[in-house]
All heavy atoms as an XYZ file, in Angstrom:
905
protein
N     199.125    112.852     94.646
C     198.034    112.823     95.606
C     197.470    111.411     95.747
O     197.307    110.928     96.856
C     196.940    113.805     95.193
C     195.672    113.743     96.029
C     195.919    114.228     97.434
C     194.584    114.538     95.369
N     197.177    110.766     94.630
C     196.592    109.419     94.704
C     197.537    108.444     95.403
O     197.088    107.578     96.146
C     196.218    108.906     93.318
C     195.018    109.594     92.706
C     193.784    109.539     93.595
O     193.433    108.460     94.123
O     193.156    110.602     93.790
N     198.842    108.633     95.183
C     199.814    107.761     95.853
C     199.722    107.917     97.367
O     199.741    106.925     98.106
C     201.229    108.077     95.357
C     202.295    107.397     96.146
N     202.524    106.044     96.065
C     203.173    107.875     97.067
C     203.509    105.721     96.891
N     203.916    106.805     97.506
N     199.613    109.159     97.840
C     199.505    109.408     99.280
C     198.199    108.849     99.847
O     198.186    108.283    100.939
C     199.614    110.908     99.577
C     201.006    111.439     99.433
C     201.988    110.770    100.386
O     201.711    110.692    101.597
O     203.039    110.319     99.906
N     197.106    109.005     99.116
C     195.816    108.473     99.567
C     195.900    106.948     99.671
O     195.458    106.357    100.659
C     194.675    108.919     98.633
C     193.381    108.181     98.955
C     194.464    110.425     98.726
N     196.496    106.310     98.679
C     196.630    104.841     98.702
C     197.546    104.399     99.842
O     197.306    103.372    100.482
C     197.156    104.308     97.368
C     196.268    104.601     96.185
C     194.876    103.976     96.303
N     194.020    104.467     95.248
C     192.858    105.093     95.432
N     192.386    105.278     96.639
N     192.150    105.520     94.421
N     198.590    105.176    100.104
C     199.498    104.840    101.214
C     198.744    104.894    102.537
O     198.910    104.020    103.399
C     200.672    105.821    101.223
C     201.740    105.483    102.245
C     202.991    106.313    102.026
N     202.859    107.666    102.494
C     203.262    108.079    103.708
N     203.813    107.233    104.550
N     203.114    109.336    104.058
N     197.884    105.912    102.706
C     197.078    105.990    103.923
C     196.112    104.810    104.012
O     195.953    104.210    105.074
C     196.300    107.312    103.987
C     195.412    107.394    105.191
C     195.941    107.598    106.442
C     194.047    107.224    105.075
C     195.135    107.642    107.570
C     193.221    107.260    106.189
C     193.775    107.476    107.434
N     195.460    104.468    102.919
C     194.506    103.352    102.911
C     195.173    102.045    103.345
O     194.548    101.217    104.005
C     193.896    103.188    101.524
C     192.940    104.301    101.158
C     192.462    104.239     99.727
O     192.900    103.336     98.965
O     191.647    105.100     99.352
N     196.441    101.875    103.007
C     197.158    100.639    103.361
C     197.416    100.516    104.855
O     197.764     99.441    105.335
C     198.471    100.556    102.592
C     198.273    100.259    101.131
C     199.589    100.179    100.398
C     199.331     99.948     98.918
N     200.574     99.965     98.147
N     197.224    101.598    105.606
C     197.421    101.507    107.056
C     196.214    100.893    107.765
O     196.277    100.664    108.970
C     197.730    102.893    107.671
O     196.589    103.748    107.523
C     198.954    103.526    107.029
N     195.128    100.643    107.029
C     193.952     99.975    107.609
C     194.373     98.553    107.978
O     194.813     97.792    107.117
C     192.808     99.966    106.586
C     191.495     99.447    107.116
C     190.977     99.866    108.323
C     190.748     98.546    106.367
C     189.759     99.403    108.796
C     189.530     98.071    106.821
C     189.037     98.504    108.040
N     194.268     98.169    109.255
C     194.818     96.891    109.701
C     193.979     95.659    109.339
O     194.372     94.549    109.675
C     194.912     97.054    111.217
C     193.851     98.050    111.557
C     193.767     98.977    110.379
N     192.861     95.852    108.656
C     191.982     94.726    108.331
C     191.779     94.637    106.823
O     192.006     95.597    106.096
C     190.614     94.892    109.012
C     190.717     95.129    110.487
C     190.548     96.400    111.016
C     191.021     94.085    111.367
C     190.668     96.634    112.372
C     191.136     94.312    112.723
C     190.965     95.584    113.219
O     191.082     95.814    114.561
N     191.309     93.501    106.390
C     190.931     93.340    104.990
C     189.501     93.842    104.846
O     188.603     93.320    105.513
C     191.017     91.864    104.565
O     192.350     91.402    104.785
C     190.636     91.691    103.110
N     189.276     94.841    103.993
C     187.913     95.368    103.852
C     186.958     94.313    103.284
O     187.334     93.518    102.436
C     188.064     96.530    102.867
C     189.504     96.868    102.871
C     190.226     95.600    103.202
N     185.736     94.351    103.764
C     184.694     93.472    103.231
C     184.227     94.033    101.889
O     184.478     95.204    101.576
C     183.492     93.398    104.187
O     182.875     94.701    104.229
C     183.904     92.957    105.579
N     183.538     93.226    101.086
C     183.005     93.755     99.816
C     182.105     94.984    100.024
O     182.177     95.939     99.245
C     182.225     92.575     99.241
C     182.920     91.370     99.791
C     183.340     91.772    101.183
N     181.265     94.972    101.061
C     180.405     96.129    101.327
C     181.226     97.362    101.712
O     180.899     98.482    101.303
C     179.392     95.812    102.430
C     178.285     94.885    101.957
O     178.079     94.764    100.733
O     177.617     94.290    102.830
N     182.289     97.170    102.500
C     183.144     98.292    102.847
C     183.817     98.859    101.602
O     183.873    100.068    101.418
C     184.210     97.864    103.859
C     183.669     97.678    105.256
C     184.708     97.097    106.186
O     185.560     96.303    105.787
N     184.628     97.470    107.453
N     184.318     97.989    100.745
C     184.951     98.450     99.497
C     183.981     99.283     98.663
O     184.343    100.325     98.132
C     185.422     97.267     98.666
C     186.701     96.662     99.105
C     187.137     95.623     98.053
N     187.744     94.464     98.642
C     188.996     94.412     99.065
N     189.756     95.465     98.965
N     189.477     93.313     99.583
N     182.749     98.816     98.564
C     181.728     99.548     97.807
C     181.502    100.925     98.415
O     181.437    101.929     97.697
C     180.417     98.754     97.763
O     180.657     97.502     97.115
C     179.334     99.497     97.027
N     181.406    100.973     99.724
C     181.188    102.249    100.413
C     182.390    103.174    100.203
O     182.219    104.367     99.909
C     180.950    101.999    101.890
S     180.328    103.429    102.762
N     183.606    102.649    100.332
C     184.807    103.456    100.099
C     184.774    104.048     98.693
O     185.064    105.223     98.485
C     186.084    102.627    100.238
C     186.337    102.025    101.596
C     187.070    100.859    101.710
C     185.865    102.614    102.763
C     187.332    100.295    102.942
C     186.113    102.049    104.009
C     186.856    100.883    104.091
N     184.420    103.230     97.715
C     184.389    103.678     96.319
C     183.328    104.751     96.098
O     183.588    105.741     95.408
C     184.145    102.496     95.386
C     185.309    101.552     95.286
C     184.988    100.277     94.521
O     183.904    100.189     93.899
O     185.823     99.358     94.554
N     182.147    104.561     96.679
C     181.081    105.548     96.499
C     181.471    106.904     97.085
O     181.246    107.946     96.449
C     179.789    105.055     97.130
C     179.110    103.972     96.361
N     177.824    103.573     96.622
C     179.534    103.193     95.337
C     177.483    102.602     95.791
N     178.514    102.360     95.005
N     182.044    106.892     98.277
C     182.446    108.147     98.911
C     183.574    108.793     98.105
O     183.554    110.000     97.842
C     182.850    107.915    100.381
C     183.512    109.155    100.975
C     181.638    107.516    101.207
N     184.545    107.994     97.690
C     185.653    108.534     96.893
C     185.141    109.135     95.584
O     185.551    110.228     95.186
C     186.673    107.433     96.601
C     187.885    107.931     95.855
C     188.936    106.854     95.699
O     189.348    106.260     96.709
O     189.342    106.620     94.552
N     184.235    108.440     94.919
C     183.675    108.970     93.674
C     182.932    110.279     93.908
O     183.030    111.210     93.105
C     182.750    107.947     93.012
C     183.510    106.812     92.384
O     184.696    106.937     92.067
N     182.840    105.688     92.206
N     182.187    110.353     95.006
C     181.497    111.603     95.335
C     182.502    112.746     95.506
O     182.269    113.865     95.052
C     180.698    111.467     96.630
C     179.373    110.748     96.453
O     179.018    110.425     95.308
O     178.700    110.518     97.472
N     183.616    112.457     96.164
C     184.596    113.499     96.461
C     185.411    113.901     95.235
O     185.796    115.056     95.090
C     185.519    113.044     97.589
C     184.807    112.868     98.908
S     185.901    112.371    100.227
C     186.697    113.925    100.596
N     185.664    112.952     94.355
C     186.543    113.219     93.218
C     185.781    113.721     91.997
O     186.222    114.642     91.319
C     187.354    111.952     92.857
C     188.125    112.142     91.571
C     188.289    111.579     94.000
N     184.633    113.155     91.711
C     183.967    113.403     90.438
C     182.748    114.304     90.486
O     182.332    114.813     89.449
C     183.585    112.073     89.783
C     184.788    111.223     89.557
C     185.094    110.059     90.201
C     185.871    111.464     88.663
N     186.297    109.563     89.762
C     186.798    110.415     88.813
C     186.162    112.487     87.755
C     187.982    110.349     88.077
C     187.343    112.415     87.026
C     188.225    111.358     87.197
N     182.155    114.501     91.652
C     180.961    115.359     91.723
C     181.363    116.816     91.798
O     182.336    117.167     92.451
C     180.126    115.009     92.947
C     179.341    113.734     92.750
C     178.505    113.397     93.933
N     177.509    114.428     94.177
C     176.586    114.318     95.098
N     176.523    113.264     95.871
N     175.702    115.273     95.268
N     180.585    117.672     91.182
C     180.865    119.096     91.185
C     180.207    119.845     92.329
O     180.276    121.057     92.399
N     179.565    119.124     93.228
C     178.927    119.767     94.372
C     179.278    118.997     95.641
O     179.735    117.854     95.562
C     177.412    119.844     94.180
C     176.734    118.523     93.977
C     175.264    118.740     93.557
N     174.678    117.502     93.117
C     173.900    116.734     93.859
N     173.610    117.078     95.086
N     173.392    115.631     93.363
N     179.093    119.592     96.797
C     179.456    118.909     98.051
C     178.709    117.590     98.230
O     177.551    117.445     97.839
C     179.043    119.904     99.136
C     179.060    121.225     98.455
C     178.631    120.954     97.033
N     179.401    116.653     98.824
C     178.824    115.338     99.091
C     177.782    115.450    100.190
O     177.964    116.167    101.175
C     179.925    114.362     99.514
C     179.421    112.983     99.860
S     180.723    111.767    100.216
C     181.811    112.627    101.294
N     176.697    114.736    100.048
C     175.641    114.660    101.050
C     175.307    113.179    101.201
O     174.492    112.636    100.452
C     174.422    115.465    100.599
C     173.337    115.516    101.652
O     173.613    115.151    102.816
O     172.212    115.904    101.316
N     175.981    112.514    102.117
C     175.850    111.071    102.231
C     175.821    110.683    103.708
O     176.547    111.238    104.511
C     177.047    110.400    101.545
C     176.992    108.891    101.525
C     178.174    108.322    100.752
N     178.071    108.568     99.330
C     177.392    107.800     98.486
N     176.740    106.749     98.933
N     177.372    108.075     97.206
N     174.988    109.728    104.058
C     174.904    109.206    105.421
C     175.371    107.758    105.397
O     174.883    106.959    104.593
C     173.456    109.287    105.924
C     173.192    108.692    107.305
C     173.921    109.492    108.379
C     171.698    108.672    107.583
N     176.324    107.438    106.254
C     176.837    106.071    106.368
C     176.228    105.458    107.626
O     176.408    105.976    108.726
C     178.381    106.049    106.479
C     179.027    106.832    105.337
C     178.889    104.624    106.556
C     178.778    106.271    103.965
N     175.482    104.372    107.464
C     174.827    103.699    108.590
C     175.394    102.295    108.758
O     175.745    101.650    107.783
C     173.322    103.578    108.343
S     172.481    105.134    108.174
N     175.447    101.837    109.991
C     175.889    100.473    110.251
C     176.038    100.241    111.736
O     176.127    101.184    112.526
N     176.082     98.972    112.101
C     176.267     98.601    113.500
C     177.694     98.898    113.947
O     178.584     99.151    113.128
C     175.979     97.109    113.695
C     174.498     96.784    113.585
O     173.674     97.680    113.866
O     174.161     95.642    113.213
N     177.920     98.820    115.242
C     179.248     99.009    115.815
C     180.209     97.992    115.190
O     179.891     96.816    115.068
C     179.201     98.827    117.354
C     180.597     98.820    117.949
C     178.336     99.898    117.990
N     181.367     98.478    114.762
C     182.382     97.591    114.220
C     182.245     97.284    112.742
O     182.946     96.419    112.227
N     181.379     97.991    112.031
C     181.154     97.702    110.620
C     181.939     98.610    109.679
O     181.758     98.545    108.475
C     179.657     97.755    110.294
C     178.958     96.461    110.564
C     178.843     95.981    111.862
C     178.418     95.703    109.537
C     178.210     94.786    112.135
C     177.782     94.504    109.793
C     177.679     94.035    111.095
N     182.790     99.494    110.212
C     183.692    100.259    109.360
C     183.293    101.683    109.040
O     183.884    102.294    108.149
N     182.341    102.249    109.762
C     181.927    103.628    109.488
C     183.077    104.606    109.733
O     183.282    105.535    108.955
C     180.730    104.018    110.353
C     179.483    103.190    110.111
C     178.362    103.567    111.053
C     178.690    103.405    112.522
N     178.957    102.035    112.980
N     183.833    104.386    110.796
C     184.947    105.277    111.107
C     186.002    105.213    110.018
O     186.575    106.239    109.637
C     185.557    104.939    112.479
O     184.540    105.056    113.476
C     186.700    105.866    112.824
N     186.253    104.038    109.479
C     187.236    103.908    108.403
C     186.795    104.677    107.162
O     187.610    105.334    106.505
C     187.480    102.444    108.059
C     188.474    102.229    106.939
C     189.868    102.754    107.224
O     190.225    102.972    108.402
O     190.616    102.974    106.262
N     185.516    104.630    106.852
C     184.994    105.405    105.719
C     185.251    106.892    105.979
O     185.733    107.621    105.099
C     183.490    105.143    105.504
C     182.914    106.073    104.450
C     183.245    103.692    105.116
N     184.967    107.337    107.192
C     185.179    108.742    107.549
C     186.654    109.120    107.486
O     187.006    110.182    106.967
C     184.624    109.014    108.948
N     187.539    108.253    107.996
C     188.966    108.563    107.987
C     189.503    108.704    106.569
O     190.304    109.600    106.285
C     189.756    107.494    108.735
C     189.596    107.472    110.243
C     190.428    106.351    110.852
C     189.976    108.795    110.840
N     189.078    107.822    105.676
C     189.544    107.913    104.289
C     189.049    109.193    103.631
O     189.789    109.842    102.884
C     189.106    106.688    103.497
C     189.852    105.446    103.941
C     189.457    104.241    103.133
N     190.082    103.043    103.674
C     190.353    101.966    102.974
N     190.052    101.909    101.692
N     190.927    100.929    103.543
N     187.818    109.577    103.924
C     187.286    110.821    103.373
C     188.015    112.030    103.970
O     188.364    112.972    103.245
C     185.785    110.917    103.641
N     188.265    111.997    105.273
C     189.000    113.081    105.920
C     190.386    113.226    105.320
O     190.840    114.337    105.022
C     189.117    112.834    107.426
C     187.866    113.004    108.265
C     188.079    112.429    109.656
C     187.474    114.460    108.352
N     191.075    112.102    105.140
C     192.431    112.171    104.608
C     192.436    112.711    103.175
O     193.252    113.541    102.819
C     193.155    110.822    104.677
C     194.584    110.989    104.245
C     195.498    111.591    105.092
C     194.992    110.624    102.971
C     196.800    111.814    104.686
C     196.293    110.843    102.557
C     197.197    111.439    103.420
O     198.475    111.677    103.010
N     191.506    112.232    102.357
C     191.433    112.730    100.976
C     191.189    114.236    100.976
O     191.771    114.971    100.192
C     190.335    112.012    100.192
C     190.199    112.533     98.766
C     189.305    111.680     97.931
N     189.904    110.426     97.557
C     190.825    110.290     96.594
N     191.255    111.325     95.928
N     191.303    109.103     96.312
N     190.358    114.690    101.874
C     190.041    116.119    101.982
C     191.296    116.926    102.320
O     191.629    117.886    101.619
C     188.959    116.310    103.034
S     188.428    118.003    103.244
N     192.004    116.551    103.362
C     193.181    117.331    103.772
C     194.337    117.158    102.792
O     195.136    118.074    102.622
C     193.612    117.029    105.226
C     192.524    117.435    106.197
C     194.003    115.587    105.417
N     194.421    116.016    102.127
C     195.460    115.815    101.113
C     195.252    116.774     99.938
O     196.197    117.106     99.228
C     195.467    114.375    100.632
N     194.029    117.237     99.760
C     193.706    118.208     98.719
C     193.796    119.645     99.228
O     193.278    120.560     98.591
C     192.302    117.944     98.161
C     192.318    116.885     97.100
O     192.870    117.092     96.026
N     191.736    115.733     97.396
N     194.398    119.835    100.394
C     194.613    121.176    100.912
C     193.431    121.796    101.629
O     193.399    123.004    101.858
N     192.457    121.001    101.987
C     191.271    121.495    102.690
C     191.362    121.151    104.176
O     192.185    120.363    104.593
C     190.002    120.859    102.121
C     189.838    121.017    100.638
C     189.348    122.413    100.306
N     188.851    122.491     98.961
C     189.462    123.166     98.008
N     190.595    123.764     98.244
N     188.948    123.233     96.804
N     190.456    121.729    104.957
C     190.325    121.371    106.362
C     189.175    120.394    106.493
O     188.224    120.433    105.702
C     190.048    122.590    107.224
C     191.203    123.541    107.310
C     190.894    124.710    108.233
O     189.775    124.900    108.688
N     191.910    125.500    108.505
N     189.245    119.535    107.502
C     188.179    118.560    107.731
C     187.958    118.423    109.233
O     188.860    118.658    110.024
C     188.549    117.218    107.127
N     186.744    118.023    109.583
C     186.406    117.807    110.987
C     185.594    116.528    111.104
O     184.806    116.198    110.227
C     185.604    118.978    111.537
N     185.827    115.811    112.179
C     185.044    114.626    112.513
C     184.285    114.973    113.781
O     184.893    115.282    114.807
C     185.962    113.419    112.740
C     185.300    112.127    113.192
C     184.366    111.600    112.104
C     186.344    111.089    113.534
N     182.979    114.950    113.717
C     182.151    115.282    114.872
C     181.730    114.005    115.583
O     181.466    112.993    114.938
C     180.907    116.048    114.434
C     181.139    117.333    113.650
C     179.802    117.939    113.230
C     181.934    118.325    114.470
N     181.657    114.069    116.902
C     181.218    112.931    117.703
C     180.176    113.413    118.701
O     180.277    114.541    119.207
C     182.410    112.301    118.427
N     179.186    112.580    119.010
C     178.102    113.015    119.894
C     178.460    113.075    121.377
O     177.736    113.681    122.157
C     177.004    111.980    119.643
C     177.736    110.756    119.213
C     178.941    111.256    118.451
N     179.574    112.464    121.769
C     179.958    112.489    123.181
C     181.452    112.749    123.307
O     182.229    112.472    122.384
C     179.659    111.145    123.889
O     180.503    110.127    123.342
C     178.189    110.753    123.739
N     181.861    113.268    124.464
C     183.277    113.489    124.725
C     184.066    112.197    124.750
O     185.222    112.149    124.313
N     183.455    111.136    125.255
C     184.137    109.837    125.315
C     184.436    109.335    123.905
O     185.551    108.908    123.604
C     183.288    108.802    126.098
C     183.868    107.411    125.984
C     183.164    109.215    127.560
N     183.451    109.399    123.013
C     183.660    108.956    121.638
C     184.659    109.859    120.922
O     185.507    109.383    120.158
C     182.339    108.904    120.874
C     182.404    108.325    119.466
C     182.976    106.904    119.470
C     181.017    108.331    118.833
N     184.599    111.171    121.188
C     185.558    112.098    120.587
C     186.984    111.743    121.013
O     187.907    111.727    120.193
C     185.229    113.536    120.976
N     187.175    111.418    122.297
C     188.500    111.035    122.791
C     188.964    109.734    122.150
O     190.143    109.590    121.801
C     188.473    110.912    124.314
N     188.062    108.774    121.982
C     188.420    107.511    121.311
C     188.843    107.764    119.872
O     189.845    107.220    119.414
C     187.240    106.539    121.325
C     186.964    105.908    122.653
C     185.718    105.024    122.602
O     184.798    105.258    121.825
N     185.694    104.012    123.449
N     188.075    108.585    119.163
C     188.420    108.898    117.774
C     189.768    109.611    117.702
O     190.590    109.297    116.840
C     187.341    109.750    117.118
C     186.127    108.986    116.711
N     186.169    107.723    116.152
C     184.812    109.314    116.755
C     184.953    107.309    115.881
N     184.105    108.260    116.245
N     190.005    110.560    118.598
C     191.273    111.286    118.606
C     192.446    110.318    118.798
O     193.449    110.384    118.080
C     191.261    112.350    119.702
C     192.542    113.133    119.796
C     192.883    114.046    118.811
C     193.386    112.960    120.869
C     194.066    114.771    118.900
C     194.560    113.680    120.968
C     194.911    114.590    119.983
N     192.292    109.411    119.745
C     193.353    108.436    120.013
C     193.571    107.527    118.803
O     194.707    107.281    118.398
C     192.971    107.600    121.238
C     193.999    106.571    121.629
C     193.558    105.817    122.871
C     194.546    104.725    123.204
N     194.118    103.939    124.349
N     192.484    107.040    118.214
C     192.603    106.136    117.075
C     193.152    106.830    115.829
O     193.948    106.253    115.088
C     191.255    105.481    116.768
C     190.834    104.511    117.843
O     191.665    103.958    118.550
N     189.546    104.325    117.993
N     192.730    108.066    115.594
C     193.252    108.807    114.447
C     194.741    109.078    114.643
O     195.535    108.947    113.717
C     192.460    110.109    114.230
C     191.040    109.781    113.756
C     193.162    111.009    113.219
C     190.091    110.961    113.790
N     195.132    109.440    115.865
C     196.550    109.655    116.152
C     197.370    108.404    115.923
O     198.444    108.443    115.324
N     196.851    107.264    116.362
C     197.563    106.000    116.149
C     197.627    105.666    114.662
O     198.648    105.198    114.163
C     196.871    104.879    116.920
N     196.567    105.897    113.968
C     196.485    105.557    112.548
C     197.366    106.437    111.676
O     197.999    105.983    110.741
C     195.027    105.682    112.114
C     194.756    105.338    110.707
C     194.895    103.815    110.499
N     194.668    103.553    109.117
C     193.477    103.527    108.545
N     192.402    103.675    109.270
N     193.374    103.312    107.264
N     197.402    107.714    112.001
C     198.180    108.634    111.184
C     199.605    108.815    111.678
O     200.380    109.550    111.088
C     197.467    109.982    111.082
C     196.193    109.884    110.294
S     195.581    111.506    109.905
C     194.123    111.072    108.964
N     199.931    108.143    112.790
C     201.313    108.130    113.234
C     201.792    109.386    113.922
O     202.929    109.782    113.749
N     200.954    110.031    114.747
C     201.391    111.241    115.438
C     202.284    110.926    116.622
O     202.949    111.812    117.125
C     200.193    112.051    115.967
O     199.513    111.277    116.942
C     199.267    112.457    114.856
N     202.255    109.685    117.076
C     203.013    109.341    118.268
C     202.253    109.640    119.545
O     202.741    109.406    120.628
N     201.021    110.156    119.437
C     200.234    110.529    120.618
C     199.269    109.430    121.037
O     198.445    109.642    121.891
C     199.418    111.796    120.336
C     200.302    113.009    120.145
O     201.440    113.005    120.625
O     199.824    113.950    119.510
N     199.370    108.252    120.439
C     198.360    107.235    120.702
C     198.335    106.755    122.150
O     197.333    106.246    122.614
C     198.513    106.043    119.757
C     199.846    105.375    119.797
C     200.818    105.937    118.774
O     200.573    106.995    118.204
O     201.850    105.285    118.563
N     199.427    106.943    122.900
C     199.439    106.526    124.299
C     199.091    107.669    125.247
O     199.079    107.506    126.444
C     200.813    105.966    124.677
C     201.101    104.678    123.936
O     200.147    103.911    123.694
O     202.269    104.433    123.593
N     198.817    108.818    124.685
C     198.535    110.001    125.500
C     197.086    110.015    125.958
O     196.189    109.657    125.225
C     198.821    111.261    124.685
O     198.399    112.386    125.401
N     196.883    110.457    127.191
C     195.522    110.618    127.690
C     195.092    112.081    127.660
O     193.992    112.405    128.048
C     195.420    110.085    129.131
C     195.505    108.586    129.159
O     195.039    107.918    128.256
N     196.125    108.051    130.204
N     195.968    112.959    127.228
C     195.639    114.381    127.190
C     194.710    114.668    126.026
O     194.986    114.309    124.900
C     196.909    115.216    127.046
O     196.553    116.562    126.846
N     193.613    115.324    126.322
C     192.631    115.621    125.284
C     192.929    116.936    124.587
O     192.261    117.293    123.633
C     191.234    115.643    125.900
C     190.844    114.291    126.435
C     189.565    114.331    127.234
O     189.077    115.428    127.521
O     189.069    113.259    127.571
N     193.945    117.669    125.036
C     194.244    118.941    124.405
C     195.472    118.859    123.513
O     195.855    119.844    122.914
C     194.473    120.010    125.479
O     195.583    119.649    126.276
N     196.110    117.704    123.455
C     197.302    117.565    122.631
C     196.945    117.563    121.162
O     195.875    117.162    120.760
C     198.038    116.259    122.958
C     198.765    116.307    124.268
C     199.750    115.183    124.415
O     200.339    114.767    123.417
O     199.913    114.729    125.535
N     197.895    118.002    120.391
C     197.766    117.911    118.950
C     199.147    117.598    118.420
O     200.140    117.712    119.111
C     197.222    119.203    118.355
O     198.144    120.247    118.554
N     199.194    117.190    117.180
C     200.487    116.876    116.606
C     200.398    116.724    115.111
O     199.321    116.606    114.554
N     201.556    116.768    114.478
C     201.636    116.581    113.039
C     201.971    115.114    112.801
O     202.849    114.550    113.416
C     202.723    117.479    112.454
C     202.874    117.289    110.980
C     202.661    118.567    110.201
O     202.183    119.537    110.768
O     202.987    118.543    109.024
N     201.271    114.490    111.897
C     201.448    113.074    111.643
C     202.496    112.829    110.574
O     202.954    113.751    109.901
C     200.124    112.454    111.192
O     199.856    112.806    109.857
N     202.861    111.573    110.410
C     203.790    111.210    109.336
C     203.181    111.483    107.967
O     203.882    111.552    106.972
C     204.200    109.749    109.443
C     203.099    108.764    109.088
C     203.547    107.322    109.129
O     203.640    106.776    110.234
O     203.823    106.762    108.058
N     201.884    111.667    107.914
C     201.202    111.997    106.667
C     201.101    113.510    106.459
O     200.466    113.966    105.515
C     199.795    111.370    106.636
C     199.831    109.869    106.515
C     199.747    109.073    107.637
C     199.967    109.274    105.276
C     199.782    107.697    107.523
C     200.004    107.897    105.150
C     199.920    107.103    106.284
N     201.683    114.301    107.353
C     201.668    115.749    107.212
C     200.333    116.388    107.583
O     200.018    117.465    107.110
N     199.578    115.713    108.422
C     198.260    116.198    108.815
C     198.331    116.632    110.279
O     198.809    115.895    111.130
C     197.200    115.087    108.652
C     195.850    115.552    109.147
C     197.126    114.623    107.217
N     197.865    117.827    110.568
C     197.808    118.287    111.948
C     196.481    117.846    112.541
O     195.422    118.112    111.993
C     197.928    119.806    112.029
C     198.045    120.277    113.455
C     198.646    121.672    113.517
N     198.920    122.000    114.896
C     198.024    122.550    115.729
N     196.827    122.818    115.299
N     198.348    122.820    116.965
N     196.562    117.166    113.671
C     195.377    116.586    114.305
C     195.197    117.248    115.674
O     196.151    117.387    116.429
C     195.582    115.069    114.485
C     195.834    114.413    113.150
C     194.368    114.448    115.166
C     196.385    113.013    113.263
N     193.972    117.623    115.971
C     193.660    118.221    117.267
C     192.248    117.846    117.661
O     191.416    117.556    116.811
C     193.804    119.739    117.215
N     191.994    117.833    118.960
C     190.648    117.587    119.442
C     190.169    118.852    120.157
O     190.844    119.377    121.030
C     190.596    116.411    120.405
C     189.164    116.112    120.839
S     188.966    114.574    121.734
C     189.445    115.088    123.358
N     189.006    119.315    119.741
C     188.394    120.490    120.348
C     187.130    120.064    121.069
O     186.334    119.313    120.511
C     188.055    121.522    119.272
C     189.192    121.936    118.356
C     188.685    122.830    117.253
C     190.293    122.630    119.142
N     186.957    120.547    122.264
C     185.740    120.244    123.026
C     185.135    121.551    123.488
O     185.839    122.480    123.861
C     186.060    119.366    124.229
C     186.501    117.971    123.807
C     186.906    117.159    124.988
N     185.730    116.794    125.757
C     185.754    115.933    126.740
N     186.878    115.359    127.083
N     184.664    115.650    127.403
N     183.821    121.588    123.476
C     183.192    122.840    123.881
C     182.163    122.651    124.938
O     181.864    121.652    125.439
């Protein structure tokens, strides 16, 4: 499991900042070592790595056989996240504009976008 999580982390195209590393570690520790559900809020300006923190937590969750969801406040942001997650996890759907597509990634994760 840890090997797969580390392999996913290596797909991050940037070098994490010290603050990002700290945040990644805190979230990972909450998920691995705490005996109760994590209750954490990640705050930051646009481009500061909040989505990356969420993606790593999502991947760790599904790698452990659980389901995970990423919520977005708007359809536009949800579509952006769907496209970026697809590109990151290698579903091959990154060039697709269809919001109803789903696919299995090279990491064995099924990704779908639901809108209501």
